[in-house]
LUMDRENTOR-175079 format. One record per residue: residue in three letters; x, y, z of N, C-alpha, C, O, CB in turn. Coordinates in pm, whole numbers, plus 50000, padded with zeros to 5 digits. Glycine has a CB too. Layout:
<sites>
ALAXYZXYZXYZXYZXYZ;...
</sites>
This chain:
<sites>
MET500844988150000500005000050000500885012450000501875013150073499045000050122;ALA500525022349917501315034549909501035043650029499915044150079501015041949778;THR502065050650073501905060450180502225074350125503045075850035502825057150302;VAL501545084450181501685098150132501995107350250501345106550355500385102850058;LYS502975115950232503335125250340503905138150282504655137950185504365118750437;ALA503525149450344504085162450304505365164850382505375163350504503065173950328;ILE506445168550313507735170550378508465182250312508005187550211508605157650372;ILE509585186150371510495195450307511885189250306512245181750397510505209350380;LEU512635192350203513995187050192514965198250229515055208350159514285181550048;LYS515675196250338516505206750398517515212450299517775224450300517225201350519;HIS518075204150216519135208550125518605216250004519385221249923519935196650078;GLN517285217149991516715223849874516185237849908515095241749867515575215349815;LYS516955245249983516585258750019516695267949898517675267349823517475263950135;LYS515675276549877515665285749765516475298349799516825300749914514205289549729;GLU516765306249698517535318549718516785328649804517395337149868517875324749584;ASP515435327549805514655336949887514405331550027513525336350098513315340049819;ASN515195321350067515125315550202513775308450228513265308850340515345326650307;THR513225302150127512005294150144512295279950097513285277050030510815300350064;TRP511395271150136511465257150093510135253250026509055257150072511785247750214;ASN510245245649921509035240649857508515228449934509285219549970509305236949709;VAL507235228249958506625216550023506535205349920505955207149813505215220050082;LYS507105193849953507055182149866506045172149921505835171150042508455175649852;ILE505445164849831504615153549873505365140849838505665138149722503185153849804;ARG505665133149941506445120849923505485109049911504635106849997507445118850040;ILE505645101349804504865089149787505805077249795506785076449720504075089249651;THR505515068249885506315056049901505435044249863504335042449915506855054650048;HIS505955036049770505175024749722506115013449682507095015549610504275028849601;ASP505815001649730506614989849695508104992249723508974988649644506404986049546;ARG508364998349839509715001149887510495010749796511725011049796510494988149901;GLN509745018549719510345029149637509775042549681508645043249729510095026649485;THR510555053249665510115066549706510285076449592511285076249520510905071249830;ALA509285085049577509355095549476508715108149534507885107449623508645091249342;TYR509125119749481508685132649537507935140949433508295141049315509885140649592;MET506915147649478506135156449393506225170749447505935173249564504665151749385;ALA506625179949360506665194049401505235199449408504375195449331507525202549303;THR504995208649502503675214949513503825229849483504925234649456503055212649655;SER502735236849488502755251349466502945258949597502845271249600501465255949398;HIS503225251749705503305257849838504745259349884505565250249866502515249449940;TYR505055270949944506385273849997506255278650142505285285350178507105284649909;ILE507235275150224507215279350365508565285150403509585282650338506855267450459;THR508545293050512509775299350562510265291850685509615282450732509535314350595;ILE511385296050736511985289350852511085290450975511125281851064513375295250883;GLU510265301150980509345302651092508285291851095507695289351201508695316251087;GLN508015285450985506985275050976507575261050986506915251050957506205276450845;ILE508845260551027509555247851035510055245751177510575255051239510735247350934;ASP509895233551229510455230051359511975228651343512445219851271509805216651416;LYS512725237551409514175237851388514885225451440515965222151391514755249851454;LYS514305218551537514945206351590514765194451496515725187351465514375202951727;THR513545192451452513255180751367513255184051217513285175151133511915174751406;PHE513205196851186513085201951050511845196050980511875192750861514355198750971;LYS510785195151057509495191051003508575203050997508795213051066508875179851088;ILE507555202250916506625213450899505775214851024505215205051075505735211250773;LYS505675227151074504815229751189503345228951147502965233551039505125243751251;GLU502545223151232501135222151203500345233851264499415238851202500585208951255;ARG500715238151382500005249051451500515262651403501705264451376500175247851605;ASN499585271951394499905285551352500635285851217501555293751195500755292351457;ASN500225277251130500835276350996499715276950891499085266750863501675263050981;PRO499475288850833498365290250738498525281750612497535279050544498225304550700;VAL499745277550580499975269550458499615254850480499295247550386501455270550414;PHE499665250650607499475236350638498155230950583498125220750515499525234250790;ASP497075237950613495765233050567495685232250414494995223750359494655242150619;GLN496395241250347496335241450201496985228950140496375222350056497015254050147;PHE498215225850181498855214150119498285200950173498385190650108500355214650142;MET497685201350294497065189150344495845185250262495495173550254496675190850490;LEU495195195250201494085191950110494585183849991493925174649944493375204850061;ASP495785187549942496405179749833496725165549878496485155949806497685186749783;VAL497265164450000497615151350054496375142450065496395130850025498285152750192;LEU495305148150119494075140450136493485136250002492985125049987493045148550214;ARG493555145249903493025141649772493845130449709493295121349647493005153949680;ILE495165131249725496025120849669495725107349735495655097149667497515124449687;ARG495545107349866495225094849936493915088949883493795076749867495125097150087;LYS492955097649855491675092949802491855087049662491315076449632490645104649797;GLU492625093849577492845089049439493595075649440493305066849359493635099449357;LEU494555074349529495295061749538494385050449583494505039149535496475063049634;SER493475053449674492525043349721491605038849608491265027049598491695048849838;LEU491215048349523490325045049411491005036149308490325029149232489845057849344;LEU492325036249303493035027649209492835012849240492885004549150494515030949209;GLY492615009649366492434995649404493654987449370494794991649394491204989849335;HIS493414975449313494534966549279495364971849163496494967249143494004952749245;LYS494834981349086495594986948975496834994149022497744996648943494734996348895;ILE496884997549151498045004649203499314996349189500415001849182497815008349350;ASP499154983049184500314974249172500984975349035502094970549015499904959849197;CYS500294981648941500864983448807501814995448801502474997648699499744985248704;TYR501875003148909502655015448910503875014449000503865007249100501795027148953;THR504915021648964506035024049054505715036849131504735043749101507405025048976;ALA506535040149229506335052549303506435064549209505655074049219507375053849418;LYS507395064149117507565075149021506335076448931505895087448899508825072848936;GLY505775064948891504575065148808503385070948881502575078048822504245051348761;LEU503275068049012502185073649092502315088749106501325095949105502145067049231;VAL503545093349120503765107749129503305114649002502645125049007505255110749155;LYS503645108948889503235114948761501725114948747501125124848704503875107348644;LEU501105103748784499655102748776498975112748867498025119448826499195088648811;MET499445113948992498825123149088499075137749051498235146349079499355120349227;SER500215140548990500485154348946499465158648842498985170048845501905155448887;ASN499125149548750498115152648649496745154648714495965163248673498045141548543;LYS496455146348815495165147548884495035161248951493995167848938495005136248990;LEU496075165449022496025178149095495985190249001495345200249031497215179249188;SER496685189148887496755200448795495525201548706495305211748640497995199348710;GLY494725190848704493535190948619493825187048475492945187848390492915204448622;LYS495055182948448495385178548313494665165448282494425157448373496915176848296;PRO494315163148155493725150148120494705139048154495915140348137493355149647969;GLU494185128348203495045117048240495785112048117495205110648009494215105648303;GLY497085109348134497885104548023497365091247970496735083448042499335103048065;ILE497625088847843497155076547777498295066547776499365069147720496655079447631;ASN498075055247837499105044947849499275037747716498325032547659498745034847960;PHE500515037647666500795031447537500555016447540499955010847447502225034347494;PHE501015009847646500864995247653499394991347657498994981547593501594989747777;ASP498574998847732497144995647739496504996647601495734987947560496435005047838;PHE496815007447530496235009447397496724998747299495934993147223496585023447343;ALA498024995947303498604985947212498044972147239497784964447146500134985747224;GLU497864968847367497304955847404495874954447351495504943847301497314954047557;LYS495104964947362493724964547312493704962247161492904954247111492994977647347;GLN494574969147087494624967446942495104953446904494594947346810495544978046879;THR496084948346978496624935046949495594924146976495444914846898497904932447032;GLN494884925347087493844915547119492754915247013492254904646977493234918647256;LYS492374926946962491354927546857491834920346731491064913146668491004942246824;MET493094922246695493644915346578493664900346601493374892646509495054920446547;GLU494014896146722494044881746753492644875846742492464864946688494624879346894;GLU491654883046794490264878346787489774877546642488944869146609489344887546868;ASP490294886446557489914886446416490744876846333490554875746212490044900346359;GLY491674869846399492504860146328493584866346242494034859946146491634851546244;LYS494024878546273495044885246194496434880646239496804882246355494914900646207;ARG497194874946145498514869746180499494880946218500454878446291499064861746065;ARG499244893146168500184903746203500134907046352500994914346403499884916146121;SER499134901746422499084903746567500314897646634500734902046741497794897446625;GLN500894887346570502104881146626503274891046627504074891246721502474868546545;SER503354899146523504414909346518504164920046625505114924746688504474915946378;TYR502904923846645502564933546749502924928046886503464935146971501064937246743;ARG502624915246908502924909047036504434908547059504904910947170502324894747043;ALA505194905546953506654905046966507214918946996508144920347076507284899446836;MET506644929346931507094942946958506864946647103507734952447167506384952946866;LEU505684943447156505374946647295506324939747391506704945347494503924942847327;THR506694927447358507654920147443508994927247445509584929147551507824905647393;ARG509474931147327510764938147318510694951747389511644955647457511174940047171;LEU509584958747372509454971947434509434970747586510024979047655508194978947384;TYR508754960447638508714958447782510094954747836510484959047945507684947647818;GLU510834946747758512204943447797513044956247810513884957347898512844933747695;TYR512794965647720513584978047718513184987447832514044992847900513404985147584;THR511884989247853511434998947954511464993148095511665000448192510035003647922;GLY511264979948106511214973748238509954976848313509814973148430512384977848318;SER509014983548249507774987448314506734990248207507064993448092507984999948405;LYS505474988948245504394992248152503815006048179502725009348132503294981748160;GLU504535014048255504145027948280504705036748169505565045148193504645032848420;LEU504225034848051504715042347936503545049447870502645042947815505435033047834;GLU503545062547876502505070347811502965074747673504165074947644502105082447897;PHE502025078447589502385083047455503305095147464504195096747380501125086547374;SER503095103547563503935115547578505375112047615506275120247597503345124647684;ASP505605099847666506965095647701507765091347578508985090747582506905084147802;ILE507055088247470507725083247349508145095147264507365100447186506785073647267;THR509375099247281509955110547209510895105447100511155093447091510695120047307;SER511405114447020512375110246918513615104446985514195094846935512755122246827;LYS514015110147098515175104947172514875090647221515735081947214515515114147293;PHE513665088447270513255075147315513365065247199513885054247217511805075347372;LEU512875068947081512905059846966514335056946920514655045646884512095065746851;ILE515175067046922516575065046883517245055146977517975046246933517345078446883;GLU516995056647106517595047647204517015033647193517745023747210517395052947345;PHE515715032547166515095019347148515625012747022515845000647019513565020647141;ASP515845020646917516435015846792517795009646820518084998446777516555027346688;ASN518645016846894519985011746927519904999147013520684989746995520795022547001;TYR518944999047105518754987347191518424975047107519004964347127517634989847295;LEU517504976547013517084965246931518234959846847518394947646834515934969346839;ARG519034968646792520134964346704521184956246779521984949146717520794976546639;ASN521194957246909522184949946989521594937647059522264931447142522804959147091;LYS520354934347027519694922747087519714910946990519664912746868518254926047128;GLU519774899047046519734886946965518324884746912517344887146982520194874647046;SER518214880246788516914877146731516354864546795517114856546851517004875446578;ARG515044862746788514394851246852514804838046790514844827846859512884852746845;ASN515114838146659515444825446594516914821746607517354811646552515084826246448;GLY517684829946682519074826546709520014828046592521074821846590519134812846756;THR519644836246492520494837946374521384850146383522014853946284519644838846250;GLY521464856346499522294868146515521504879746571520434878046629522924872046382;LYS522054891846552521384903846601520114906646520519964902146406522344915946593;ILE519214914146583517994918246511518404926446390519204935646400517034926446604;SER517854923146276518214929646151517584943446139516734947346219517804920946033;GLN518034950746039517454963946012515964962445978515154970946014518204971045896;ALA515624951645908514214949245876513404947046003512254951446013514064937045783;GLY514014940246102513324937946229513104950946306512044953146364514104928146314;VAL514134959546306514004972546373512914980746306512084986946374515344980246370;ARG512904980746175511894988146099510494982746130509544990446143512174987245948;LEU510374969646141509084963446170508584967946308507444972446320509194948046165;TYR509414966646410508984969646547508624984446564507564987746618510094965846646;ILE509504993246518509225007546539508145012246442507435021946471510515015946520;GLY508005005646328506905008846238505555005746302504575012746277507055001046107;ILE505514995246383504284991946455503965002746557502805006546573504414978246526;ILE504985007846626504765018846720504185030846646503285037546697506085022746791;GLN504705033746528504195045046449502725043046412501935052446420505035046946322;ARG502365030846371500965028246334500055029646456498935034746445500815014146274;LEU500535025146572499735026546694499585041346732498525045446779500375018746810;PHE500625049146711500545063546736499445069846651498625077546701501905070346706;ASN499435066346523498435072046432497025067846471496095076046466498735067846288;LEU496845055246510495525050446552495055057446679493885061046692495555035346574;ALA495985059346772495625065746899495235080446878494315085346943496795064846998;LYS495925087246788495585101246761494195102446700493455111846730496625107546668;ILE493845092846614492505092846556491455090846665490395097146662492375081846448;GLU491755082146761490795078946865490685089746971489585092547019491155065846929;TYR491805095747010491785104647126491825119647094491425127747177492935101347213;ASN492295123346976492365137546941491125141846864490595134446781493635140346860;ASP490685153846891489555159746817489965173846778489695183546849488215159746904;GLU490625174946662491165187846619490075198246599490295210146623491955186246490;ASP488885193746556487795203246531487375210546658486985222246655486585196046470;ARG487445203446770487035209346897488235214046979488065218747092486235199246977;GLY489415212846925490605217246995491025208147109491745212547199490405230847047;LEU490585195347108490935185947213492095177147163491895168347080489705177147254;ILE493265179747214494455172447171495055165447292495715171747374495505181947105;ARG494825152547304495365144947418496725138747385497505135747475494385133847459;ILE497005136947258498325132147216498895142747124498545143347006498255117947145;ALA499755151047178500255162547101501615159847036501945166046935500365174647190;ASN502385150747094503745148747045503785140146919502915131746897504605142347153;ASN504805142346838505005134446717506485131046706507225138246638504515142146590;PRO506935120346769508375116946768508885113346630510095113546606508635105446862;PHE507975110046538508405105846405508685117746313509075115846198507345096946342;ALA508495129946365508865141746288510395142746277510925147646177508275154546353;LYS511095138046382512565138346382513175124446362514175123046292513065144346514;TYR512555114346423513085100746406512535094946275511325095146252512695091746528;LYS513395089846191512985083746066513205068746072514255063946116513755089845948;LEU512205061446027512325046846024513515042645938513785049045836511035040445972;PRO514225031945976515295026845890514725023245753513595018645742515985014545954;SER515525025245649515055021845515514885006745503515564999045570516045027045408;ALA513975002845416513724988545395514924982345324515334987245219512424986145312;PRO515514971745381516664965545316516274958545186515124954345169517334955445410;GLN517234957545096516984950544971516714935845001517534929145064518184952044873;THR515574930944956515214917044986516004907344900516314910144784513714914844965;ARG516334895944958517034885544885516084879344783514974875344817517594874744981;LYS516544878544657515714872744553515514857944578516484850444594516334875144415;ARG514264853544582513974839744617513444831744499513084820044516512984839344731;ALA513374837644380512804830744266513674818744227514894819444226512644840344147;LEU512994807744194513674795444150513504793644000512584799143939513114783144225;SER514404786043942514304783143799513204772843776512854765443867515664778143743;PRO512654772243653511664761743621512214747743647511484738943691511224762843476;GLU513514745743620514124732643642514084728843790513824717343825515564732443591;THR514344738443877514324735744022512904732744069512704723844152514894747744099;ILE511934739944018510544737444057510114723544014509414716544087509604748043995;ARG510534719543894510204705843849510894695443935510334684843964510604703943700;ALA512124698543976512864689144062512174687644197512114676644252514324693844081;ILE511654698544250510924697844378509654689544361509324681444447510564712044429;LYS508954691544250507694684444227507904669344215507074661444261507014689644100;THR509004665344154509244651044130510134644544235510434632644225509854649243993;LEU510564652144334511474646744436510824635044511509674635944553511874657844535;LYS511564624344528511084612744602511214615544752512304618144803511884599844562;ILE510094614844820510094617244965509954603945037509014596445010508934627045005;PRO510864600645130510754587945205509404586845275508834596845319511894586945309;VAL508894574645284507554572545342507514576045491506434578745545507124558045323;ASN508674576145556508694579445698508834594445723509144598645835509844572045767;MET508614602645619508704617245631507424623645578507454631245481509954622645554;PRO506284620645643505004625945593504924641145598504314647345512503864620045674;GLY505544647145700505524661745709506244668245593505844678945545506144666245840;THR507324661845548508084667045435507294665645305507354674245217509434659845423;LEU506554654645294505694652645177504644663745168504394669345062505004638845182;ILE504034666845282503034677545284503674690845246503094698545169502374678645425;ALA504874693545297505554706045267505814707245117505604717845058506884707045344;ARG506274696245055506524696544910505234698944834505204706944741507174683244864;ASP504164691944873502894693444802502314707444818501784713144723501894682944851;VAL502404712744938501864726144963502654736644885502094746444837501884729345114;PHE503964734644873504804743744795504374743744648504174754444590506284739744808;ILE504224731944590503824731044449502404736244431502104742944332503924716544398;LEU501524733144526500144737944519500104753144519499324759244446499314732344637;SER500944759344601501014773844603501414779244466500834788844417502004778644710;PHE502414772944405502864777144272501734775944171501574784644085504074768844227;LEU500954765344180499844763044086498674772344110497774773344027499384748744094;LEU498684779244225497594788544259498104802844269497654810644352496934784344393;CYS499064806144182499584819944173500224824644302500124836444337498464829544136;GLY500894815744373501614819844493500754821544616501074829744702502324832444467;MET499674814044625498804814744743499624811444868500464802444865497604804944728;ASN499384818644977500184816145097499544805545189498384801845173500374829045174;THR500344801045284499934789845369498724793145457497844784845474501094785545457;VAL498694805245510497594808845600496264808545526495254803945580497834822845661;ASP496254813645402495014813445324494614799245287493424796145279495174821945198;MET495594790545264495274776245239494644770145364493674762645356496554768345198;TYR495214773345477494764767645604493294770845629492544762345676495624772745721;PHE492894783245598491534787645628490584787045508489404790045523491564801545681;LEU491074783345392490244783545271488974775245290489034763645331491054778245151;ASP487824781245258486554774145281485574775345165484394772445180485904779245406;CYS486074779845047485124782044938485694777644803486744782544760484724796644932;ILE484984768344736485214765344595483904768344523482854762944559485684750344572;ASN483984776744422482784781044351482974779044201483734786244137482454795944382;ASN482264769144146482354766344002483794764143956484244769743856481734777743923;GLY484504755844031485874752443993486894763244022487994763043968485914749243849;ARG486534772644107487434783544142487534784644294486544782944365486954796944079;ILE488734787544343488854790744485488634805744499489104813644417490264786444543;GLU487904809644602487624823744626487884826644773487404819744862486144827344586;TYR488654837044796488994840244935489474854744945489754861244844490084830644988;GLN489554859445066490124872645094491494870445157491624863445257489194881045188;ARG492514876445099493864874545149493964880145291493824892145313494904881245056;ARG494204871445386494134875145527495194885345566494994893045661494284862845613;LYS496284885545495497364894845529496964909345505497414918145577498614891545447;THR496114911845404495814925745367494324929045360493974940245323496424928645234;GLU493444919745396492004922245379491514934245460490594941145418491224909945418;GLY492134936645575491684947745658492204961245612491814971545668492104945445798;ARG493084961445511493694973945467493204978445330493684988445276495184972545465;ARG492264971045273491824974245137490314974945127489604967645197492364963945039;ASN489834983645041488404985245023487754972744965486584969944994488114997144934;ASP488504965244883487954953044824488174940944913487864929644874488564950544688;HIS488724943345034488994932645133489924921845075489894910445120487684926245179;ALA490734925744975491734916744915491104903944862491684893144875492814913345018;PHE489924905044804489234893344747489904889244616490354897644538487734896444723;ILE489974876044594490534870844469489834857944432489354850644519492044868644482;SER489784855044302489184842844250490164836544153490574842944056487804845644181;ILE490544823944178491534817044095490974803644048490424795944126492854814844174;LYS491124801043920490654788543863491564776943907492784778243909490614789443708;ILE490934765743942491704753743977492094746643848491244740643782490884744144071;GLU493354747543811493824741143688493954726043709494094721443822495184747243645;PRO493904718143600493954703443613495164698543693495054688743768493994697043475;GLU496304705243679497504700943751497344701843902498054695043976498694709143708;ALA496424710143948496234712044092495184702744151495114701244273495864726344121;GLU494364696644068493234688844118493654677344208492974674344306492444683444002;ALA494774670844176495224659344256495534663644399495294656044493496464652844192;TYR496054675744417496374680644551495104683944628495044681944750497284692944542;PHE494104688944559492824691744624492194678644671491594678144779491874699244528;ASP492324668044591491774655044631492554648944747491974643344840491774645344511;ARG493884650244741494744643944842494524650044981494584642945081496204645344802;TYR494274662844986494144669745115492734675045138492534684845210495144681245123;LYS491784668545078490394672845092489914671145237490184660945301489484664844997;ASP489204681245285488614680545419487324672445411486314677245358488334694845477;MET487344660345463486184651445454485044656245544483894652245525486574637145490;ILE485364664745642484324670045730483464680045655482264681145680484934676545854;GLY484094687345564483364697145485483384711145542482704720045490481974692745469;ASP484154713345650484224726745708485094736045623484794747945609484784726145851;ARG486174730445567487074738345484487434730545359487024719045341488344742145563;VAL488214736845273488614730145149489674719645177489574708345129489134740345047;PHE490694723245253491794714045284491714709545431491104716245515493154720845256;ASN492334698145459492294692745595493504696645679493784690445782492194677645590;PHE494214706845636495404711045711495064714945855495874713145945496084722745640;PHE493874720245876493494724546011493274712746104493244714446226492234733146006;THR493124700746049493014688746133494384682346158494544674346249492074678546069;ARG495364685946076496714680546089497614689346177498554684546240497334678945951;TYR497294702346179498114711846255497204719846347496084723446310498914721446159;SER497684722446468496834728646570496494743246541495494748446592497504727746704;SER497304749846460497054763946429497734767346297498584759946249497574773246542;ASP497324778546240497954783046116499434786146139500264784346050497224795346059;LYS499754791046259501154794046290501994781246289503094781146235501264801046428;GLN501484770446348502214757846347502354752546205503384746946167501514747346437;PHE501294754246126501314749945985502454756945911503234750345843499954753045916;VAL502554770045925503604777845858504984773145905505884771045824503424792945885;THR505134771546036506434767746092506874754046043508024752246004506374767746245;LYS505954744446044506304730846001506614730245852507524723045811505164721246035;ILE505864737545772506104737445628507514742645599508284736345526505044746045553;ASN507844754145655509174759945629510294751245686511374750345627509264773945688;SER510044745045800511054736245859511344724345768512514720945746510594731345996;ASN510304718145715510484706445628511004710145490511604701745423509174698945614;LEU510784722445448511294726745317512824727745317513444727145211510694740245278;LYS513434729145435514894729845441515514717045387516494717445313515364732345585;TRP514934705445426515454692545377515274691545226516164686845155514744680745448;ILE514124695845179513854695545034514864704344961515384700544857512404700245004;GLY515134716345017516104725244954517484718844944518164720544843516204738145032;GLU517884711545048519184704845046519244694544934520294692644872519454698345180;GLN518134687744909518114677244806518214682944665518764676544576516844668844819;VAL517674695044646517684700844510518724711844496518774718744394516284706344475;GLY519554713644597520644723244587520264737744611520904746744557521254722244456;ILE519234740144693518814753844725519044756244873518474749344958517314756244686;GLU519874766044904520154769245044518984777145104518514786745044521474777345056;ARG518544772945221517464779745295516194781645211515674792745199517954793445346;LEU515734770845153514484771445077513324774845171513174768545275514224758045003;THR512524784645133511354788445212510114787845125510194787645003511524802645272;PHE508984787445191507714786245120507474798045026506894796344919506574785345219;TYR507934809845066507664821844985508334821344849507994829044760508124834345059;ALA509304812144832509964810844702508984806844593509184810144477511104800544710;ALA507904799644629506904795844529506234808244472506024809144351505854786444591;ARG505904817544557505244830044514506194838644430505814843744325504754837944638;HIS507434840144478508414847944403508694841644267508834848644167509724849144483;SER508764828444264509074821544139507944823244038508184825643920509324806744164;TRP506704821944085505564823643994505604837543932505444839043811504224821244068;ALA505804847744014505814861543965506944864143867506754870643765505914871244082;THR508134858943899509304861243813509144854343678509444860143574510574856343882;ILE508674842043681508484834643555507374840943471507484841843349508154819843584;ALA506314845243539505204851543466505674863943393505314866043277504064855043563;ARG506474872143460506914884743398508044882643298507974887543186507354894443505;ASN509084875443340510294874743258510244864143149510834866043042511464872043344;GLU509564853243173509554842243076508284841942992508324838142875509714829143147;CYS507154846143052505884845242981505374858642931504364859342862504844839143072;GLY506084869342965505714882442914504414887942969503784896342904505634881942769;ILE504004883443087502784888543149503044902743199504114905543254502304879143267;SER502094911743180502284925643223502404926343375501914917743447501104934443174;MET503074936943421503234938743565501884940443633501694935643745504134950843594;ASP500944947143567499614948843625498934935443645498284933243748498744957843537;ASP499064926443548498414913343560499144904543662498504896643732498364906243424;VAL500464905843671501214898543774500754903143911500504894944000502744900543757;ALA500634916343929500184921844057498774917044091498484913844206500234937144053;MET497924916643992496544912144013496524897544058495794893844150495704913843885;ALA497344889043992497404874844027497964872644167497574863244236498254867343924;LEU498894881444208499464880444343498554886744447498854886144567500824887044347;ASN497444892744402496474899444491497114911344560496854913944678495924889544595;HIS497944918544486498504931044536497554942444503496744941544411499904933644476;LYS497654953044581496874964944553497314970644418498504971644390497034975544665;SER496354974244335496664977944197497394991144184498194992744091495404978544117;GLY497145000644274497725013844258496835023144177497175034744157499055012944194;HIS495695017844131494735025844054493425026544133492395021444090494485019643911;ASP493485032844249492345032744340491065038344277489995032344291492675040744463;VAL491175049544209489985055644149489465047044036488265044344027490285069844099;THR490365042743948489955034543834489295021643879488345016843816491165031343745;ASP489775015943987489215003244036487745004544073487014994644070489994998444157;THR487305016544108485895018344142485005017944020483785016344031485695031444217;TYR485605019443901484825019543776484895006143702483915001843640485335030643685;VAL486064999643709486304987843626486084974943705486704972843809487734988143569;LYS485214966543655484974953543716486164944343689486664943943577483664947243663;LYS486594937143790487764928443773487434916743682486384910543692488254923443909;ASP488374913943592488254902643500489194891643545490394892043517488554906943352;TRP488644881843617489484871243671490094862643560491044855243583488664862443765;GLY489544863743441490104856243329491534860243297492294852243243489254858143206;ARG491904872543331493294876943311494234868943399495344865443357493434891943342;ILE493794865943521494614857543609494684843343554495754837243552494044857343753;ASP493544838143508493514824543453494504823243337495244813443328492084820943407;LYS494484833143249495364832743132496834833243174497664825943119495054844543037;ALA497154841843271498534842943318498984830043386500094825343362498674854643414;ASN498134824443471498504812243543498684800543448499594792343465497434808843648;ARG497814799743347497914788843249499244789743173499874779543145496724789143150;ALA499654802143140500904804143068502094799843152503024793543102501054818843027;VAL502074803143281503184799543370503264784543388504344778743382503024806343506;ILE502114778043412502084763443432502574756343307503344746643316500664758643468;ASP502134761043190502584754743064504074756443044504754747342997501834760742944;PHE504584768143081506014770743063506844761743152507884756743110506344785443092;VAL506414759543275507204751743371506994736843356507954729143358506874755843512;PHE505744732643341505444718243340505054712743205504864700643192504354715443436;GLY504944721343105504554716842972503054716242956502314714843053505144703242944;LYS502604717342833501174717242805500614703242824501284693342798500884722342664;LEU499364702742870498704689842890498434683042755497884672042750497374691642970;
</sites>
């Protein structure tokens, strides 16, 4: 339980021979001091004990009102008081006494946004959760308000991240990782300003903008992951030992992705719609960021039918039975990439990852089949860049069908 007491600090005598009355808050064996607007002279101090005189002291009643109010506010916190350090309580009580709007806790806001993404099944919530873990490691406390996040804070957090080991044990956190984590903080800042600021009415609860001076690290050049047609054929025909069922699934899912214009694992895991020989879904990675909800329709080509039969969900809840084989989409992704490493070793590809199927489809479509960049982007379900035009022009999924057929014929030969 926190204790509150009005005191003076003997060594803090002012030039006019007065002392400022401090309010001392002690909590969890920590002590912090709050300055008040009250000053006293030596006549109002007991010279033996150097404590504030209570009798014949007109200032006493004034600062005791502050003390009593603080005790009441601390009591109202209840068990939430355990979330604060003594210094945090001082900051909170200072705002209460001054009438300032209570500061907005960054961790509370970020947690609320992350939980909503998790409930909506958004995989990017994992990145938000990882950022919060790193940020808590850095601050050592969840008493972080938006006003505490300055450009200096971000620069120091940036340096901290660059000197930390990555979770996968491959070395220090990369520049891409730093950009990801601090980019999430920037997005949360923007969301919080929308929620808490009302410029029309002059209500600004989050006034600072640390990103005016701090600039996110530039995006590093990505390693090209496209494979040659010969390598893709080698993966498709690779003999997988019968005692390696997980590796067989990884190989099949990789080829299936290639046959479906680079469809990703998470969308396969949740896919629940086949309509007239076409798979139809909203790309989970970007559906919440686009007006069209990242909807796409892809024709199931004959080469892909065997994979649909092999992994058919007999229950009928989804298209594939991957959700019965793996406990979550995250485990599905992890296991696929883990087993692809062995496949990569067999075909001479170092660190083969699932995303190589998507990169390979796009590269072959553009460079070998002469498909336009707009049609490649459409097949990959990327945002077109023609926002206004998209509101007028109905999408022609046949363009994707034509592009995919050309790529499949180029790599595997015509049926």
